Phi, psi and omega in degrees: 000148180272141177273144176241155179238133178267128179259129176224131179225139179234142176245127181280138178263119183279316179208140182299139180064017177255143179240127186240081173074198184259170177230162177209140175224131182234129178284168172285168173290123181257122180248359179057035176077006180228081186298326187257001183260132175290144177233150175257108182277128189251311187210152174242128180232142178237141167257120184217166181288343179200174179286133175289143180272341177230143180284149174289167174260134181241135177241129173244121186051044176066018177244126178295137182236170185270135174249140176241123182299135178230021180148184179291120180057034176227137179221138172276142180262122183234151173290156179277351182274179186290338183289331175068016180290181179285150186276134181250141177183180181263333183216156179227146178223140181244138180228133174246133176210157181204140173249005176233156183279016186300324184257010190293336181257016180259132177257129176263121183272320181203157177237126178242135177243121177265125184211168176222136177285148177267169179293141177276127183259000000 
């Protein structure tokens, strides 16, 4: 059986209606229990209390990749090259950051990564 980790984060409010700089949250490297197997990452989906105003940054094998919006809080994961195919790698990491208070009242309930394992050679 695979072990799961629950992520919980809290931001302290210093004064009501006050904004104190930017925030950043970075997930751990997610390998989906298969550290050495390549995966084809297809889509990133979020369940949240409202639509995010900025897309998260996604890294596959420590390389930032391009996201294309495919709906509210949904993004297709694409390669940066001209072929535009789905991105392949062993691990994925998601980062949220903001220098404006636009997303400060949005709660993210879950993050879903749609992927498919590739054939083992």
